[in-house]
N, C-alpha and C positions, 0 to 999 in steps of 0.2 A: 647480902652483907659482904662487905669488902674482906679480902683475905688478910690484909695488913693495914697498919696505921703508921704513918710517918710523921716525924716532928723535926722542926728546925729550932735550935736553941742559939739565939744570937747573944753571946756574952760580951763582956768587956774586952776580952783579949782573943776570942776565937769564935768561929761559927761551927756548930756541930749539927749533924744530921743523923737521926736514928730511925730504924724501922723495927716495928714490934709485931709479933704474931698475936693471935687471939688470947693466948695465955699470958701475954705481957712479956714474953721472952724477947730479947734483942736478937734480931736476925740479920741486922746490918748496921754499920755505923761508920762515920767518917768525920774527921775534925781537922780544921785548918786554922792556924793563928793569923792574926792581922796586926799590922804595925800600930804602935802606940806613938802618936805624934804629940810631943810636949813643947808647945811654943813658949810657955812661961812656967815658972815654978807653980805647982799645984793645978795646972791645967792639963787635960788629956783630950786629944781630938782623934778622930778616925776618918779615914777616907771613905765616903759612901760608895765610890766606884769600887774600891778594893773589897768592901763588905759584900757588895752585889756579886763581884767575881768569885769570891770565896763561897758564897751561897750557891751559886750555879755549879761550882766545882764539886762541893760536897754532895749535892743532890744527884749529880750525874754519876758519881762514883760510889754512892752509898748503897 
């Protein structure tokens, strides 16, 4: 059985990475926000490249 479980939470405004032990306790976490691109009223877009970069960063430092 693995020692830890890790999870990536890709939200609307940020990417979060958390590591849990067997008891469910948090042993590591990292979160980075990403830009909200609003090309029109009521529209929100995100850069897939920025999301991928944030994901790599939080996993590397979490």
